[in-house]
ZAMARGU-4260 file (C-alpha; in steps of 0.2 Angstrom, whole numbers, plus 5000, padded with zeros to 4 digits):
<rodrens>
0) 5000/5000/5000 | 5007/5017/4995 | 5009/5032/5007 | 4994/5042/5011 | 4993/5059/5002
5) 4987/5073/5012 | 4980/5090/5009 | 4992/5104/5006 | 4996/5113/5022 | 4984/5128/5024
10) 4972/5121/5011 | 4958/5112/5021 | 4944/5100/5016 | 4926/5105/5021 | 4916/5090/5027
15) 4897/5088/5026 | 4894/5094/5044 | 4904/5110/5040 | 4897/5113/5023 | 4879/5115/5030
20) 4885/5130/5040 | 4894/5137/5025 | 4879/5135/5014 | 4868/5145/5027 | 4881/5159/5027
25) 4883/5160/5008 | 4864/5159/5006 | 4861/5173/5018 | 4874/5183/5010 | 4866/5181/4993
30) 4849/5185/4999 | 4855/5201/5008 | 4865/5207/4992 | 4849/5204/4981 | 4839/5214/4993
35) 4851/5229/4989 | 4851/5226/4971 | 4868/5218/4968 | 4871/5205/4955 | 4884/5190/4956
40) 4899/5190/4945 | 4911/5175/4944 | 4929/5176/4938 | 4943/5163/4936 | 4955/5159/4950
45) 4970/5161/4938 | 4975/5178/4932 | 4990/5186/4924 | 5002/5190/4937 | 5004/5208/4930
50) 4985/5211/4935 | 4990/5209/4954 | 5006/5218/4953 | 4998/5233/4945 | 4983/5233/4956
55) 4989/5228/4973 | 5006/5236/4972 | 5023/5227/4969 | 5029/5234/4986 | 5017/5224/4996
60) 5018/5208/5007 | 5005/5200/4995 | 5015/5202/4979 | 5032/5201/4986 | 5030/5185/4997
65) 5013/5178/4997 | 5007/5175/4979 | 5007/5158/4971 | 5015/5162/4954 | 5021/5151/4940
70) 5025/5151/4922 | 5013/5141/4911 | 5018/5130/4896 | 5017/5146/4885 | 5029/5155/4897
75) 5016/5167/4903 | 5017/5172/4921 | 5001/5167/4930 | 4995/5168/4948 | 4982/5161/4959
80) 4971/5176/4964 | 4976/5182/4981 | 4960/5194/4982 | 4944/5197/4972 | 4943/5215/4968
85) 4957/5216/4954 | 4948/5201/4945 | 4931/5210/4946 | 4938/5226/4939 | 4948/5217/4925
90) 4932/5208/4920 | 4921/5223/4921 | 4933/5233/4909 | 4935/5218/4898 | 4917/5215/4895
95) 4912/5233/4894 | 4901/5233/4910 | 4907/5251/4915 | 4903/5260/4899 | 4891/5274/4904
100) 4883/5264/4917 | 4884/5259/4936 | 4887/5242/4942 | 4883/5234/4959 | 4892/5217/4959
105) 4896/5203/4972 | 4907/5188/4971 | 4912/5173/4981 | 4926/5160/4980 | 4943/5154/4985
110) 4958/5165/4986 | 4976/5160/4989 | 4991/5167/4999 | 5007/5158/5004 | 5008/5163/5023
115) 5009/5154/5039 | 4993/5145/5042 | 4984/5148/5059 | 4966/5147/5065 | 4956/5159/5054
120) 4970/5162/5042 | 4974/5149/5028 | 4983/5148/5012 | 4967/5144/5003 | 4953/5154/5010
125) 4936/5159/5004 | 4930/5177/5002 | 4913/5185/5000 | 4915/5202/4992 | 4905/5217/4986
130) 4910/5230/4973 | 4900/5245/4967 | 4906/5256/4952 | 4900/5273/4946 | 4895/5281/4963
135) 4904/5296/4969 | 4896/5301/4985 | 4897/5294/5002 | 4880/5286/5001 | 4886/5270/4992
140) 4899/5268/5006 | 4885/5270/5019 | 4874/5258/5010 | 4888/5245/5010 | 4890/5247/5028
145) 4871/5245/5030 | 4873/5228/5020 | 4887/5223/5033 | 4876/5228/5047 | 4861/5218/5040
150) 4872/5203/5037 | 4878/5203/5055 | 4860/5204/5060 | 4853/5189/5050 | 4869/5179/5055
155) 4866/5182/5074 | 4883/5191/5077 | 4878/5209/5077 | 4883/5211/5096 | 4900/5204/5093
160) 4907/5215/5079 | 4911/5234/5078 | 4915/5246/5065 | 4932/5256/5063 | 4934/5269/5050
165) 4948/5280/5043 | 4952/5291/5029 | 4968/5289/5019 | 4965/5303/5007 | 4971/5304/4989
170) 4987/5297/4982 | 4995/5314/4982 | 4990/5317/5000 | 4997/5300/5005 | 5014/5303/4996
175) 5016/5319/5005 | 5012/5311/5021 | 5024/5296/5018 | 5038/5309/5018 | 5033/5314/5036
180) 5031/5297/5041 | 5048/5291/5035 | 5056/5306/5044 | 5047/5302/5060 | 5051/5283/5060
185) 5070/5286/5055 | 5071/5296/5071 | 5066/5281/5080 | 5074/5268/5070 | 5081/5257/5084
190) 5063/5255/5090 | 5056/5247/5074 | 5055/5229/5072 | 5063/5220/5057 | 5047/5220/5047
195) 5045/5239/5050 | 5063/5243/5046 | 5060/5233/5029 | 5045/5243/5025 | 5051/5260/5030
200) 5057/5266/5013 | 5046/5255/5003 | 5029/5256/5011 | 5029/5266/5027 | 5010/5266/5029
205) 5011/5248/5032 | 5021/5251/5048 | 5005/5259/5055 | 4996/5242/5054 | 5010/5233/5064
210) 5003/5220/5076 | 5018/5221/5087 | 5013/5227/5105 | 5030/5234/5107 | 5027/5247/5094
215) 5010/5253/5098 | 5015/5268/5108 | 5028/5273/5094 | 5014/5272/5081 | 5001/5281/5092
220) 5014/5296/5092 | 5017/5296/5074 | 5010/5310/5063 | 4991/5308/5058 | 4986/5307/5039
225) 4970/5315/5044 | 4979/5331/5049 | 4987/5333/5032 | 4971/5331/5021 | 4965/5344/5009
230) 4948/5353/5012 | 4940/5342/4999 | 4946/5326/5007 | 4942/5331/5025 | 4924/5337/5020
235) 4921/5320/5011 | 4926/5311/5027 | 4916/5322/5038 | 4901/5320/5027 | 4903/5301/5028
240) 4904/5301/5047 | 4889/5312/5048 | 4880/5299/5037 | 4885/5285/5049 | 4878/5295/5064
245) 4862/5299/5054 | 4859/5281/5050 | 4863/5275/5068 | 4878/5265/5063 | 4890/5265/5078
250) 4908/5268/5073 | 4926/5272/5079 | 4939/5283/5070 | 4955/5273/5070 | 4969/5284/5063
255) 4981/5270/5061 | 4969/5260/5050 | 4977/5257/5033 | 4973/5244/5020 | 4987/5232/5014
260) 4982/5235/4996 | 4989/5250/4987 | 4973/5254/4977 | 4963/5261/4991 | 4959/5280/4994
265) 4949/5291/5004 | 4937/5281/5016 | 4943/5264/5022 | 4934/5253/5035 | 4935/5237/5045
270) 4923/5227/5055 | 4932/5219/5070 | 4929/5207/5084 | 4937/5203/5101 | 4931/5185/5100
275) 4944/5177/5088 | 4961/5182/5096 | 4974/5190/5084 | 4962/5187/5069 | 4951/5202/5074
280) 4946/5208/5057 | 4930/5200/5050 | 4927/5211/5035 | 4936/5226/5027 | 4935/5238/5012
285) 4934/5256/5006 | 4935/5267/4991 | 4947/5263/4976 | 4943/5277/4964 | 4959/5276/4954
290) 4960/5257/4951 | 4949/5256/4935 | 4959/5269/4926 | 4975/5261/4932 | 4970/5245/4924
295) 4966/5252/4908 | 4948/5258/4909 | 4940/5275/4911 | 4941/5284/4927 | 4927/5277/4938
300) 4923/5279/4956 | 4922/5263/4965 | 4920/5255/4982 | 4919/5238/4990 | 4923/5226/5004
305) 4927/5208/5007 | 4924/5196/5021 | 4932/5179/5025 | 4920/5165/5027 | 4931/5155/5038
310) 4932/5168/5051 | 4914/5172/5049 | 4910/5154/5053 | 4922/5153/5067 | 4914/5169/5075
315) 4897/5161/5073 | 4903/5146/5082 | 4911/5156/5095 | 4894/5166/5098 | 4885/5149/5098
320) 4874/5154/5083 | 4863/5139/5079 | 4849/5144/5067 | 4848/5156/5053 | 4832/5164/5048
325) 4826/5164/5030 | 4827/5180/5020 | 4816/5185/5006 | 4812/5194/4990 | 4810/5212/4982
330) 4796/5225/4984 | 4800/5244/4981 | 4813/5257/4976 | 4816/5275/4982 | 4817/5289/4970
335) 4824/5305/4978 | 4827/5323/4975 | 4843/5329/4983 | 4856/5323/4995 | 4845/5325/5011
340) 4831/5315/5002 | 4843/5301/4998 | 4850/5300/5016 | 4831/5299/5022 | 4828/5285/5009
345) 4843/5275/5016 | 4836/5277/5034 | 4818/5272/5028 | 4824/5257/5018 | 4831/5250/5034
350) 4814/5253/5042 | 4806/5242/5029 | 4819/5229/5030 | 4818/5229/5049 | 4799/5226/5047
355) 4803/5210/5038 | 4819/5202/5032 | 4810/5194/5017 | 4809/5210/5007 | 4820/5218/4994
360) 4821/5237/4994 | 4832/5248/4982 | 4837/5266/4983 | 4842/5276/4967 | 4859/5282/4974
365) 4865/5291/4958 | 4854/5306/4958 | 4848/5314/4941 | 4831/5320/4936 | 4815/5311/4942
370) 4813/5306/4924 | 4829/5296/4923 | 4827/5289/4941 | 4809/5283/4936 | 4817/5274/4921
375) 4829/5265/4933 | 4814/5262/4944 | 4804/5254/4930 | 4819/5244/4924 | 4822/5237/4942
380) 4806/5227/4942 | 4800/5235/4958 | 4781/5235/4962 | 4781/5252/4969 | 4791/5268/4969
385) 4793/5278/4985 | 4796/5296/4981 | 4804/5309/4992 | 4805/5326/4986 | 4806/5343/4995
390) 4787/5343/5000 | 4789/5325/5006 | 4804/5329/5016 | 4796/5344/5024 | 4781/5335/5029
395) 4789/5318/5034 | 4779/5308/5021 | 4783/5297/5006 | 4773/5297/4990 | 4769/5279/4984
400) 4767/5276/4965 | 4763/5259/4958 | 4774/5254/4944 | 4766/5237/4939 | 4747/5241/4940
405) 4735/5255/4938 | 4732/5263/4955 | 4731/5281/4962 | 4746/5287/4971 | 4746/5287/4990
410) 4755/5298/5003 | 4761/5288/5018 | 4768/5295/5034 | 4787/5290/5037 | 4783/5281/5053
415) 4770/5270/5044 | 4779/5266/5029 | 4786/5249/5035 | 4768/5244/5040 | 4761/5249/5023
420) 4774/5239/5014 | 4771/5223/5025 | 4752/5225/5020 | 4757/5225/5002 | 4767/5209/5004
425) 4752/5200/5012 | 4740/5206/4998
</rodrens>
């Protein structure tokens, strides 16, 4: 009898008892994303190595040390994907998905990084991710954080995760800040660990993300990027934080929060937990407005996040989550006049979802005339349009217009909108 062949270290099998829990998580993720109008995209696990060098950044741990890279029989350098965003952007450009249109996409599947395996951190790991293209304002970031918050709710872990946010400004602002950071850390060179000394002149921002407890005090005293921002970047972050407060999403500003991928800009965020030891990050993301043009497309605003399924399942087990409730299907879309109306729509859409998890609610986030918004509303397939204009905003009401049947329009009080929608679902 020959020797037994075992799975590669850090690449694990999922047995039937485990896959049941995974299926529940994936199903809930799919249903939540559908309720916000996101469509699934699937990309290959193998891509050109150049894709990740150009997107993630050559001076990153992922590209320098962690990618599984090899030459195929044609001599082309290929890599197993270490993350999902670059592949989605490549596919969106290649298939013309971003030509004069907005896209809200989600994906799932295995990613690969050669690093030391530990609980919740593997060489083959599975991600669920979300990407939105063509939305400039902070509303789309706020909606994605609502998506996260709703997912934690339906998975039963909402009390065990918390949101941390930061701004890393524009590329120009970061480059100016890096010079200050290098000067500061050079003055404390003997206090830097080996990894930080290696990163000092190549990627100094990553020093701020060091997990070494011996360096926390040094990092806390370092110059803050938020103090170096232009008025435009500072205003954007302030507006984003105001939106979080208006929507009732608790958060903490973490000035040392940076992402390990070079393509991020402006707002970044992480959902963290204290239940999984050193693997505290459950979900992370942010804006990456320059990536599409950097990979050959037209300049396109973009934002997204990803979460690790392994850590999510571990957290659910730690929190003793046993059952997951079913979630359901679509109903209405909000058509709004102005920023204040859109923010109100985001809050009211959550009110409807809170009344029942089995409902899909959309918000037209891109603005434009009522005529263009109603075209989108009709194309969405929603049964009703919930209209918020200046008059509705002043009077705390919503105008309801039927999109699928002949019916008179109605005016409903904000506080009764969830009740009204539930009645429509029963009819």
